[in-house]
C-alpha positions as CSV (number, residue, x, y, z in Angstrom):
1,M,131.5,122.9,46.6
2,S,128.1,123.7,44.9
3,M,127.6,125.5,41.6
4,I,125.8,128.1,42.5
5,K,128.2,128.8,45.3
6,E,131.4,128.9,42.9
7,E,129.4,130.7,40.7
8,L,128.7,133.3,43.0
9,L,132.1,133.4,44.3
10,Q,133.4,134.3,40.6
11,K,131.1,136.9,40.2
12,V,131.9,138.4,43.9
13,D,135.7,138.4,42.6
14,S,135.0,140.6,39.6
15,L,133.5,143.5,41.7
16,S,134.7,146.5,42.5
17,K,135.4,147.7,46.0
18,P,132.1,150.1,46.1
19,E,130.1,147.3,44.6
20,L,131.7,144.7,47.2
21,E,130.1,147.1,50.1
22,E,126.9,147.4,48.3
23,L,126.9,143.7,48.2
24,F,127.5,143.3,51.7
25,D,124.8,145.3,52.9
26,H,122.3,143.8,50.7
27,I,123.5,140.8,52.1
28,R,123.4,142.0,55.8
29,W,119.8,143.2,55.2
30,L,118.7,139.6,54.0
31,L,120.2,138.3,57.0
32,T,118.4,140.3,59.4
33,E,115.1,141.1,57.5
34,K,112.5,139.8,59.5
35,E,109.5,140.4,57.4
36,H,108.9,137.2,54.9
37,I,106.8,137.2,51.7
38,S,103.5,135.4,52.1
39,E,102.6,132.9,49.8
40,A,99.8,135.2,48.3
41,E,102.5,137.4,47.4
42,R,104.9,134.9,45.9
43,K,102.0,133.8,43.6
44,E,101.7,137.6,42.7
45,L,105.0,138.1,42.1
46,R,105.4,135.1,39.8
47,E,102.5,136.2,37.9
48,G,104.0,139.6,37.5
49,L,107.4,138.0,36.3
50,E,105.3,135.7,33.9
51,E,103.6,139.1,32.4
52,I,107.1,140.6,32.0
53,K,108.5,137.8,29.9
54,Q,105.6,137.8,27.7
55,G,105.5,141.6,27.0
56,E,102.5,142.4,29.0
57,C,104.0,145.3,30.9
58,R,104.6,149.3,30.4
59,R,107.7,151.0,31.4
60,W,106.5,153.5,34.3
61,R,108.6,156.6,31.8
62,D,106.1,155.3,29.2
63,I,103.1,155.9,31.4
64,K,103.8,158.2,34.0
65,R,101.7,161.9,34.3
66,T,103.8,165.0,33.8
67,D,100.9,167.3,33.6
68,V,100.2,167.0,37.3
């Protein structure tokens, strides 16, 4: 069994029933989702994650407007 699969199974074993139900919903969605991310979208996601790692982001609650 692969290391990833073993680690995943260990984590699944530690989940509560509500967490397992939520995980199952996510897995079902992943298996049935027909829409895929384009290469351009993947590039944007990678760039965004890199910006987050470098601290080049602001939290929504710090910038949201409350005067509207």
